[in-house]
RODO-2510 file (C-alpha; in nm, 4 decimals, decimal comma):
residues 206
     n   res          X          Y          Z
     1     m    -1,3187     0,0681     0,3129
     2     t    -0,9899     0,0362     0,4740
     3     v    -0,7498     0,3339     0,4045
     4     l    -0,3960     0,1890     0,3229
     5     l    -0,1181     0,4397     0,3739
     6     p     0,1780     0,4522     0,2231
     7     l     0,3987     0,7005     0,4677
     8     y     0,7503     0,6853     0,3365
     9     v     0,8885     1,0075     0,5482
    10     h     1,1290     0,9698     0,8172
    11     p     1,0176     0,9729     1,1854
    12     a     1,2682     1,2206     1,2768
    13     v     1,1834     1,4996     0,9353
    14     d     0,8253     1,4364     1,0295
    15     p     0,7252     1,2749     1,4012
    16     a     0,3738     1,4448     1,4084
    17     a     0,3161     1,2118     1,1038
    18     w     0,3637     0,8983     1,3303
    19     e     0,1443     0,9641     1,6044
    20     p    -0,0561     0,6966     1,6577
    21     d    -0,3570     0,8817     1,7410
    22     r    -0,3953     1,0026     1,3783
    23     l    -0,3417     0,6800     1,2513
    24     r    -0,6189     0,5063     1,3555
    25     g    -0,8658     0,3222     1,0938
    26     t    -0,5148     0,3409     0,8732
    27     t    -0,3400     0,0548     0,7580
    28     v     0,0403     0,1952     0,7322
    29     v     0,2947     0,0767     0,5168
    30     v     0,6632     0,1260     0,6409
    31     d     0,9756     0,1758     0,4453
    32     g     1,2588     0,1049     0,6283
    33     h     1,3088    -0,1546     0,9133
    34     d     1,6962    -0,1146     0,9788
    35     a     1,7187     0,2084     1,1486
    36     p     1,6209     0,2461     1,5050
    37     a     1,3366     0,5351     1,4353
    38     y     1,1584     0,2939     1,2104
    39     r     1,1996     0,0035     1,4646
    40     r     1,0160     0,2781     1,7595
    41     v     0,7394     0,3812     1,5401
    42     t     0,6978     0,0476     1,3732
    43     a     0,6328    -0,1028     1,7468
    44     r     0,4237     0,2522     1,8689
    45     l     0,1907     0,1599     1,6214
    46     a     0,1462    -0,1839     1,6832
    47     g     0,0909    -0,1184     2,0335
    48     a    -0,1670     0,1124     1,9418
    49     g    -0,3591    -0,1062     1,7257
    50     v    -0,2739     0,0462     1,4358
    51     p    -0,1668    -0,2405     1,1299
    52     v     0,1573    -0,1858     0,9709
    53     l     0,2577    -0,3716     0,6492
    54     g     0,6788    -0,3369     0,5349
    55     y     0,7558    -0,2252     0,2224
    56     v     0,9279    -0,4602    -0,0251
    57     d     1,0233    -0,2678    -0,3688
    58     l     0,9529    -0,5807    -0,6740
    59     a     1,1170    -0,2813    -0,9493
    60     r     0,8633    -0,4846    -1,1825
    61     a     1,0316    -0,8312    -1,1435
    62     a     1,3836    -0,5986    -1,2379
    63     r     1,5298    -0,7150    -0,8366
    64     p     1,7057    -1,0563    -0,8099
    65     l     1,4936    -1,3001    -0,6351
    66     a     1,7463    -1,3330    -0,3801
    67     d     1,7346    -0,9091    -0,3094
    68     v     1,3769    -0,9593    -0,2844
    69     l     1,3626    -1,2478    -0,0572
    70     a     1,6079    -1,1066     0,1348
    71     d     1,4056    -0,7591     0,1911
    72     v     1,0579    -1,0196     0,3085
    73     d     1,2876    -1,1898     0,5553
    74     g     1,3695    -0,8978     0,6851
    75     w     1,0730    -0,7548     0,8301
    76     t     1,0586    -1,0831     1,0201
    77     g     1,0783    -1,0167     1,4197
    78     h     0,8761    -0,6884     1,3606
    79     p     0,5611    -0,6122     1,4799
    80     v     0,4162    -0,5697     1,1105
    81     a     0,1013    -0,7780     0,9509
    82     g     0,2537    -0,8153     0,6641
    83     v     0,4542    -0,7076     0,3517
    84     f     0,3655    -0,4531     0,0862
    85     l     0,4842    -0,5671    -0,2519
    86     d     0,5703    -0,2654    -0,4446
    87     r     0,5984    -0,1798    -0,7957
    88     a     0,4718    -0,5312    -0,9147
    89     p     0,4951    -0,6662    -1,2714
    90     t     0,1516    -0,7109    -1,4458
    91     g     0,2400    -0,9711    -1,7193
    92     p     0,2276    -1,3694    -1,6854
    93     a     0,5837    -1,4492    -1,7538
    94     a     0,6643    -1,2323    -1,4214
    95     v     0,4419    -1,3943    -1,2071
    96     g     0,6902    -1,7178    -1,0795
    97     p     0,8731    -1,4579    -0,8990
    98     v     0,5747    -1,2916    -0,7258
    99     a     0,4576    -1,6332    -0,6130
   100     l     0,7712    -1,7349    -0,4627
   101     a     0,7762    -1,3789    -0,2386
   102     v     0,4027    -1,4109    -0,1071
   103     r     0,4726    -1,7888    -0,0196
   104     a     0,7947    -1,6836     0,1483
   105     a     0,6120    -1,3770     0,3118
   106     r     0,3578    -1,6081     0,4389
   107     r     0,5815    -1,8886     0,5438
   108     a     0,7720    -1,6156     0,8020
   109     g     0,3974    -1,5796     0,9622
   110     l     0,3612    -1,2313     0,7358
   111     t     0,0198    -1,3070     0,6457
   112     e    -0,1419    -0,9724     0,5087
   113     v     0,0006    -0,9035     0,1441
   114     v    -0,0700    -0,6261    -0,0748
   115     l     0,0555    -0,6670    -0,4484
   116     n     0,0618    -0,2925    -0,5750
   117     p     0,1368    -0,3147    -0,9673
   118     g    -0,0795    -0,0167    -0,9656
   119     a    -0,2473    -0,1146    -1,3005
   120     p    -0,4786    -0,4342    -1,3410
   121     t    -0,2569    -0,7486    -1,3621
   122     d    -0,2729    -1,0666    -1,5679
   123     p    -0,5783    -1,2736    -1,4171
   124     l    -0,2966    -1,5241    -1,2670
   125     y    -0,2099    -1,2780    -1,0036
   126     r    -0,5510    -1,3300    -0,8941
   127     r    -0,4690    -1,7024    -0,8267
   128     l    -0,1960    -1,5947    -0,5569
   129     g    -0,4551    -1,4934    -0,3384
   130     v    -0,3844    -1,1808    -0,2118
   131     a    -0,4865    -0,8250    -0,2082
   132     i    -0,3836    -0,5988    -0,5062
   133     c    -0,4294    -0,2743    -0,6061
   134     t    -0,5057    -0,2213    -0,9394
   135     f    -0,4875     0,1504    -0,9741
   136     e    -0,2074     0,3992    -0,8497
   137     g    -0,1570     0,7388    -1,0274
   138     g    -0,2792     1,1122    -1,0085
   139     w    -0,6563     1,2606    -0,9855
   140     p    -0,6915     1,3457    -1,3669
   141     d    -0,5680     0,9538    -1,4518
   142     y    -0,8659     0,8135    -1,2434
   143     r    -1,1027     1,0024    -1,3610
   144     r    -1,0199     0,8874    -1,6785
   145     w    -0,9993     0,5529    -1,5847
   146     t    -1,3020     0,2846    -1,6526
   147     g    -1,1912     0,0432    -1,4293
   148     a    -1,1464    -0,1926    -1,6838
   149     g    -0,9303    -0,5035    -1,5437
   150     g    -0,9954    -0,4227    -1,1877
   151     e    -1,2462    -0,6009    -0,9422
   152     l    -1,4417    -0,5074    -0,6659
   153     g    -1,2555    -0,5131    -0,3840
   154     d    -0,9132    -0,3766    -0,5290
   155     g    -0,6927    -0,0949    -0,3917
   156     h    -0,6817     0,2448    -0,5607
   157     l    -0,4082     0,4993    -0,4442
   158     v    -0,5250     0,8086    -0,5881
   159     h    -0,2431     1,1224    -0,5232
   160     s    -0,2648     1,4652    -0,6498
   161     v    -0,6033     1,5622    -0,5959
   162     p    -0,7608     1,9434    -0,5073
   163     p    -0,8287     1,9753    -0,1675
   164     a    -1,1759     2,0428    -0,2643
   165     q    -1,2289     1,7565    -0,4736
   166     l    -1,1051     1,5345    -0,2205
   167     a    -1,4772     1,4385    -0,0839
   168     a    -1,5595     1,3530    -0,4930
   169     a    -1,2400     1,1149    -0,5188
   170     r    -1,3834     0,9187    -0,2188
   171     r    -1,6929     0,9061    -0,3782
   172     l    -1,5672     0,7593    -0,7015
   173     m    -1,3471     0,5562    -0,5359
   174     d    -1,6565     0,3956    -0,3583
   175     w    -1,8795     0,4051    -0,6638
   176     r    -1,6115     0,1768    -0,7888
   177     g    -1,6178    -0,0876    -0,5101
   178     a    -1,2318    -0,0174    -0,4010
   179     g    -1,1691    -0,2357    -0,0915
   180     f    -0,9353    -0,0466     0,0186
   181     g    -0,6837     0,2504    -0,0745
   182     l    -0,6218     0,5835    -0,0396
   183     v    -0,6810     0,9696    -0,1651
   184     t    -0,4472     1,2594    -0,1036
   185     d    -0,3949     1,5912    -0,2291
   186     r    -0,0595     1,5730    -0,1818
   187     g     0,1394     1,4981    -0,5359
   188     l     0,4704     1,4182    -0,7098
   189     p     0,7074     1,3667    -0,6698
   190     h     0,6636     1,2681    -0,2990
   191     p     0,2634     1,1748    -0,2790
   192     y     0,3499     0,9544    -0,0117
   193     g     0,5857     1,1920     0,2118
   194     g     0,3695     1,2710     0,4931
   195     l    -0,0036     1,3081     0,5761
   196     p    -0,3060     1,4284     0,3043
   197     s    -0,4365     1,7415     0,4797
   198     r    -0,7450     1,4739     0,5708
   199     l    -0,7317     1,1327     0,6534
   200     d    -1,1050     1,0378     0,6868
   201     v    -1,2021     0,6584     0,6247
   202     p    -1,4254     0,6592     0,3315
   203     t    -1,7777     0,5435     0,3437
   204     p    -1,8118     0,1885     0,2610
   205     a    -1,9008     0,1108    -0,0745
   206     r    -2,2853     0,0005    -0,0856
***
């Protein structure tokens, strides 16, 4: 299972978090493409063979489509493999704008697209042919979640896990058949504001 690591801390604030040797075996989501610091760390990661996805906020389909497409276009020319479409909608009425964003990314050569509604979506979104994160939330909610609406290979992003329970959280993620995701002991309000205390690549699901 791939570790998908949203890393939303500025390189100047925590430069050690961006060291390629610490991030091998992960796919890193980078939020920021204009600042020179982000350009440098993105290039370093890509040069070290660490896949990078550029962050694009869909704001539950509340953002104007032109703004979303401009963000997608902003990642062209950067050494990123694709885009991470965050805060995606889940209802069938909003699938059209999401499909346009996916199409724009692929036409721009950003072929790896991850959609993050953080919850199960309408089946129409499966037709887009992209990876989907069907869970994002805290450890107590993840334990209560039945897995309804998810599919094998989906992504799960689980935060606020007590350090002593990180291994158990990874086992549960494997048992549920997650294809990619993250288990972190960092919690709200900034669960992705740095590296987890451990960044082990989980054992593949059987």
